[in-house]
MIRO-513624 format. One record per residue: residue in three letters; x, y, z of N, C-alpha, C, O, CB in turn. Coordinates in steps of 0.05 Angstrom, whole numbers, plus 5000, padded with zeros to 4 digits. Glycine has a CB too. Layout:
BEGIN
ALAXYZXYZXYZXYZXYZ ...
# end
This chain:
BEGIN
MET900715279050900615179073901115359097899915349118902314979071 TYR903715569087904315619118903115939104902515969081908315559135 LYS903116139125903216319123905216509125906416519147901916329131 VAL905916679103908316769104908517089094906717129078909916569088 GLN909717269098910417439095912517439069914717329070910917509117 MET911317569048912717549026912217748999910017828992912317289021 GLU914217808988915618018967916417918943918017738939918018148977 ASN915118058927915518028893916317668882918217588868918718268883 VAL914017518896913817328897913417168867911417198853912417328915 LEU915916968860915616798835912816648841911916578863918516558830 ASN911716618818910116388814910816208806911516268783908216408803 LEU911415878810912015678810911815538776912915328767910315578832 GLU910615688767910015728737912715828715914115758696907515968738 THR912216028734915116148719918216118729920216188717915016458717 LEU918016018748920515928753921615618738921015388744920515928783 SER923415708716923715548701925715258717925815258742924715708676 ALA926715128708929014888715931714988712933514888726928914598694 PRO932315148699934815278700934815438715936415368733935815368680 ASP934115618719933015838742932515788770933015948788930515928735 PHE931315528776930915448794933815348804934815398826928715278790 LEU934915218785937615128792940115258798941815178814938314988776 GLN940215548778942115698789940415928815941316158815943815858760 LEU938915888828938215978845938915848870939815968889936216018839 ALA938115498870939015388884941015268897941415188920938315328882 GLY942515298868945715248860948015478880950315418888946015328821 HIS947115638881948615858894950615718922949415648942946116108905 PRO953415688921954215618947952915778960950715768949956915618955 LEU953015948978952015948992948615989001948016009025953516048995 ARG946415988979944115868987944615578995944215479017942215888966 TRP945715428970946215168979945815089010944214939020948815118972 ARG948115259024949015219050945515279065944215109077952115469058 LEU944415559060942315579081939415489085937615479102942015789083 LEU940515399046938915129047938314849058936214739064939015079033 GLY940614779060941614609084941314609101939914429110943114579090 GLU942314779118941014889158938914929156937514849175941915189178 LEU937415059135934215049141932414779134930214719145932915289123 ALA933614639117932314319114932414239150930314229162934914049088 ARG934614189163934514069186932614199210931314079228937314049194 SER932714509206931014669223930314909229932315039222931314639238 ASP928715059237928115359232930215529248931015469271924915429242 ARG931115759234932615889251933216109245933316129221934415789255 MET933816379259934316629262936616779243938916709249934816629289 VAL936516949226938317029220941017039232942916969217937617189216 GLY941617109258943117099274944516789272946816729263941817199298 GLU943216669278944616429276944416369254945416149255943916249289 LEU943716409227944016219209947216419191948516319173940616169189 THR947816759206949916789199952616679218954816749210949717039195 ARG952316529238954216389249955416089241957615989243953416389271 LEU952615949229952715699222954515639196955715429195950015609219 VAL954815839173955215859152958216109151959616139131952215909138 SER958616249175960916389178961616639151963616699139963016149179 GLN958516749152958617059135957017229142954917209154958117069106 PRO958217399133956117719145953017709144951417629128956718009124 GLN953017819166949617809168948517969142946217889135948117969199 ASN949518159127947618349104947418129083945318069072949218689090 LEU950817939078950517799056948417589059946917579040952917689050 VAL947917379086946417229089943517329090941817149089947417119107 SER942917579093940317739094940017729066937917609062940418069108 TYR940917769049940317839019939817599006937617568997942517999004 HIS942017359002940217159000938117009007936916838994940817088999 LEU937717099034935117029044933817129029932816969013934217079068 ALA933217389025932517459006930817348980928417318973934017519004 LYS933317328971933317138938930916928942928916948928936816898931 LEU931216658969930016508963927216558974925416408968931216298969 ARG926516808994924016869001922116928980919716948986924117049018 ASP923016958959922117128943921416928919919716998903924017358938 ALA922616718918922316438897920416308912919316158896925116208893 ARG919316278935918316108959919615958975918315828992916715958954 LEU921915938973923915688979923515669008923115459020927415748972 VAL923615949021924015979049921516159066920716369055926916119052 PHE920516109086918816189097919816349116922116289123917416029104 VAL918116649131919316709156917016809166915116919154921916879157 ARG917616749201915116819213916617029238919017009244913116519226 ARG915017179247916017309273915717209298913417159305914917539275 SER917717159317917216999347915617069357915117309359918816989367 SER914116839368912916949392914616809408913816579411909816909398 ALA916616849419918016939449918617309444917617489457921816729455 ASP920517319418921817669425920517689385921217589363927317739438 ARG918617839394917817999363918918129347918418189323916418159363 ARG921418209367923618299345924918099317925518169294926218359365 ASP925017849329926817759316924817569304922617499314929417669331 ASN926217479275924317249255926217029254928717019254923317369220 TYR923416809252924716489243924216519215922416649203923016179257 TYR926716329201926716319174925915979176926715829194929816429158 GLY924815929161923015609150924415539116925315649097918315699145 LEU923715229128925115189091922514999076922314759083929114919089 ASP920715089059918015079048919214799034920114789012916615369027 ILE919114609051921714229041919314239019920314258996922113779074 ALA916214219018915114028990915414208973916114068954912013898987 ARG915314458963915414678949918614588939919114598915914914978968 LEU920414508957922614488944923114258932924014278909924414548958 GLY922613978944922113828934920613788908921713628893921513768949 GLY918913868901916713928872919213998861919913808847913814198869 LEU921314228863921814398844924314248838925214308816921814698851 PHE925514098850927813888846926813648831927813568811929013788875 SER925513598839923613398817922513438789922713288770921113358828 SER921013748792920613848761923413798742923713698720919914208761 ALA925713948765927813938741929013738736930113758714929814098743 GLY929413558743930213358736928313238711929213158689930513198760 GLY925513238720923913088697923813308667923213228644920113018712 ALA924313558673924113678653927713588636927813658612923214008662 LEU929413498643932413388632931313108618931513078593935113308660 HIS930112898637928512718631927312548642928612458660929012628620 PRO924712438638922712328647924012178673923012208695921312158626 GLY926511988669927011798682928111938714928011838737929011608664 LEU929212238704930412338725928912468749930112558769932012488716 ARG925712478743923812518762923612448790922412248797922212438753 LEU924812648809924412478836922912438850921912658853925512508851 MET921312228869920012078887920411918901920511678902918911998883 PRO920812228928921112068955919011968965916611998960922012208976 PRO920611798986919211398985916611539007916811769016922310989009 PRO914111349014912411449022912811479053914711349059910511329012 ALA911711609074913011649094911711449115912211449139913011939099 ASP910011279101908710959116911810779111912610649130905110749091 ALA913510779086914410609078918310599082920410489074913110629051 VAL917210789101920110809118920310679145919110699166920811099123 PRO922710519135922410279162923910499185925510679182924809899157 LEU922910419204923410559239922310359257920410209252921610889247 SER923810369281923710169293925210239322927610199320924809949275 GLY924610329348925310399373926310639373927710699393926710239383 VAL925810859347926911089351924911279375922511249376927311219322 ARG926311439390924811569407924711969396926512099386926511479439 VAL922112069402922212309392920312409416918612289428921212339360 LEU921112679418920012929438918513159426919913349417922413089453 PHE916313189424915413539412915013609435914013459452912513629390 LEU915613869439915413989459914814329446915714459427917913929478 CYS912914399466911214619461910214709485909714539501909214559444 THR909514999494908915089516907515059540908215069563908515189512 GLY904315019523902514899538902914589533902414449552899815009532 ASN903614479513902814189516899714159514898314039530903814079546 SER898914249494895614339495894114229475892214069472894914639493 ALA896214409454895214299425897214149403896813939391894214549409 ARG900414379402901314329374903513989387903613779373903614699356 SER904914029412905513839414904713579418906413409414906313879422 PRO901913519427900213189427899113179414897712969414898513079443 MET898613399389898413439357901013239341900513039328898713819349 ALA902813309344905813289331905712919341905512749324908913549350 ALA905912859367906612629373904112469363904912309346907512609402 ALA901612439366899912389352900112199327899811959323899112589348 LEU900812469310901612449279903612359275904212319252901812659263 ALA905412289295909112209283907511879291907311739270913412369313 ARG906711789306904911549319903311399299903211149299902611669340 ALA901911589277900911449255902311429233902311219220898911519247 ILE903711639226904911639203907311449199908111409176905611879199 SER908411329222910211219223909510959225911210779222911511299238 GLN906210899232904910629229905810569261904710349265906210409201 GLY907010629282907710529304911110579311912410579332906710229302 GLY911810609287915510589289916710719309918610649322917210719265 ILE914810979311915711259322914411199358911911199363914011579299 GLU916611149381915111209403915211539400917211669397916511059431 ALA913011619402913011979409911512019431909211959438911712189385 HIS913912199444912312369470912512649471914512749460913412299499 SER910512819482910713109476910413179514910213019532907713259450 ALA910713489514911013619541912113939533912914029511913313429562 GLY911814089561910514299552913214469578914914379592906214299557 SER912314739573914114879595911514999610912315159627916715149581 ALA910114979611907315119630904414889618902814959600906515579618 PRO904414659630902314509615899414589627898914659650902814189616 ARG897914579608895214549613894314329591895614209574893614839611 SER890114309604889414209595890014169556891314319542887814269608 VAL888513949550889014009521886314149504884414199519889813739508 HIS885914199483885014459475883014239454883714099435887714749461 PRO879714269467877714259454878214279415877614119397876114479468 GLY879414489415880114519383881914389378882014439353880714759371 ALA883714249382885914099383884113729369883713599349887514119424 VAL883213739405881813479394879213399371878813189359881013389416 ARG877713649372876113549344877313569318876013469300873613699339 VAL879613669312880413689285882713369285882813199268882114059278 MET884213379307885213069302882712899295882512819272886812929330 GLN881112849310879612679311877612619279877012409268878312759337 ALA876912879271875612949232877312949219877012799200874213229221 GLN879913099219882713039200883912759201885612699184885213239209 HIS883712689208886012379219884912199234886211989232888712439240 GLY883312179247881811899257883611869289883611679304882611559229 LEU885112129292885812019321884812089343883012249338888112039328 ASP885112049366883112089389885012119410885711939425880911839395 ILE886212459412887712559423886212709451887312899462889012699403 SER882912589464881912679492882512669514881712799534880412629496 ALA884412479513886512299541888012409541889612329559887812019542 HIS888812589529892812649536891912789548889912929548895712779514 ILE895312709574895812839591897912979597900012859600895412739603 PRO897713279599899713529598901613379617901213219636898513869611 ARG903813479603906313369615908713649625909013839610907813139588 HIS909913629648911913859639915413699626916713499631912414109675 LEU915613829615918013809597919613719622920113479618919114089579 ASP920513799643922713659667922013339672923813189680922213829701 GLU919913259667918813029670920412779653920312539658915913069662 PHE921512879636922612769617926312819621927912769603921112919591 ALA926912889643929412999642931512749649931712659672929613249662 GLY933012659630935612539643934312179619935411969617935612529697 GLU932112259608931212009583933012039557934012249550927612029571 ARG933111889548935411929524932911919492931711709486938611579525 PHE932812119481931612169453932712119434935212139437930912389447 ASP932112059415933512099375933112339371934712459356931711919344 CYS931212459380930612739361928512869380926312769386929112679326 VAL929813169390927313269398926713539389928313719385927113269426 VAL923113529384922813789365921113999386919313939402920713709333 SER922414269380920814409388919714559376920814639356921314489401 LEU916914669382914814749359913615039362911815139348912314539359 CYS915615199391914715359407917815529402920015429401913515229437 ASP916915919396919615999401920215949432922515909440920016299391 ARG918215969446918016049479919115819478921515829480915216109500 VAL918415639476920115399503922815329488924715249503918114999511 ARG923215349465926315299455927515509462929215559445927015259425 GLU927515719483929815879495929415669528931615619537929016309496 VAL927615579541928215369562929015169555931015119569926415299578 CYS928815009540928614699537931314609548933014749537928014579505 PRO932614389569935114269565935114139539933314089523935814079588 ASP938414069541939213869541938013559539938413469561940213919556 PHE936913369524936713079524938912909509939612909485934113029513 PRO939912719536942612549524941712439490939512449479943312229548 GLY943412359484942712229455941112289427940812159406941612049461 ALA939812599439938512769413940612859402942212899421936513009418 SER942012939374944113009355942413329358940613319342944312809319 GLY942413519369941713699377938413779366937213639350943813859372 MET937414009377934614089386933514149343934414289326934714499416 ILE931813969344930614079313928314349328927014299349928313729289 HIS928114609314926314699319924214879297924815039280927314809338 TRP921514769303920214799276918115159293916415159310917714399262 SER919115319281917215559286913615589277912515729260918815789270 ILE912515389295909815489286907915619302908015629327908515299276 GLU906315709288903715829315902415739326901715519318901915959313 ASN901315829350900715729373897215789364896516019369902415889402 PRO895015609352893315569353890715639365888415659357893815449352 VAL892115679396890115659417889716019417887416099422891415469449 SER891616199413891416509412890116559385890616789376894516659415 GLY888716429373887516519361884616719358882916689376887816379356 ASP884116929337881416949352879116909349878016879328881117109357 THR877516919378875616639388872716749367870816609362874716629435 GLY873217019358870817129341871716989305870817069284870917559343 GLU873416789310873316739274871316589264870416399278875816589263 THR870416639241867116429230868016109234866215949234866116479186 ASN869816059235870615729236873315729254875615729245871315589201 PRO872415729283873915699309876715469307878715489321871615589332 ASP876315269286878015019286878915159256878814969241876314659290 ALA879515369242881415339218884115419229885915379213880515529192 ARG885015529256887315559247887815289270888515419290888915899247 PHE887715009279887814799283887914659263889714499264886314749296 GLU886014649235886714519218889814619199891414459189884214499205 GLN889814779199892314969192895014829207896614689194891715319205 THR895114849228897414729246898214459242900414359236896614729275 ALA894514289247894913849245896013859210897613669205890013559248 ALA895314039190896913959163899814029161901613869155895514099138 GLU900214319167904014299171904714089186906013889180905714549189 LEU903714149205905313819228906513619211908813559205902613579248 ALA903513499202904513219180905013289160905913089149902512989171 ASN905213479144908213549128910413489134912013349121908913779126 ARG910713619157914213619170914213409182916413349191915413849192 ILE912213249187913912979207912912759175912512519180911612849253 GLU912812819156912612609147916712619134918212429130909412599124 TYR917112929131920012869117922612909139924912989137920413099090 LEU920712809163922812839195923512479200925712379206920213019232 LEU920312299194921312059191922911889176923911679184920211989191 VAL923012059144925512039124927811979133929311789130926112239111 MET927812259150931512369158931512229186933812189192932412809164 LEU930012159201930311909226931411659207933411539214926611799245 ALA930311619189930911319179934111269167935411069158928611239152 HIS934811539171936611509153939411649168941511659157935611649124 
# end
């Protein structure tokens, strides 16, 4: 699902349960996984959060990256920076497999997102244009939570919803976002949200604080609008974005329920 830069990748089949537990169980790597489980981070941020030297943090991130537990993307705000994120679906599968390898009754099964009780939770999704990523995320959050989430979206430089986003959301998820009205993030100033999620590296740098939100969550997601117009399938980037958003939102809803 994720477009990642990888070196010396370990295949899922070659990462045995003992190898995985030893890899993830290292105290510093466990702390890094915990920070990335909440939000995508740059190395400098992780260094401050875990209070360890950058060269040591980078070393352990490389170990996690080789095992495909984390991915890395170059920042769209500053190409000199990289964001690390957690492949939470792969990590969950490995934890489940490790438990099952010890005893069938220990195989972990996360609750389906639509079974998580949510009511009155307010979430705000942000990107630059409010034309693709954030309206797609808001629509998916409402749908996956079966209306339990009150989801909104906004941008720092709003523009009309992109036709590719409309087509893909209708075709893949049966959701109509054609009537979406782009909104500037300033329109929500002073409103209280339980969770604010930035989907764009640029908007993260200009986003104000929102009362009630326990820190901003950042997902470094590539902008599907900036793709090559000459691609064979012009909607491919939007399809990938929708799939990544749906995957992340399912896990977000479980987190918000706790």
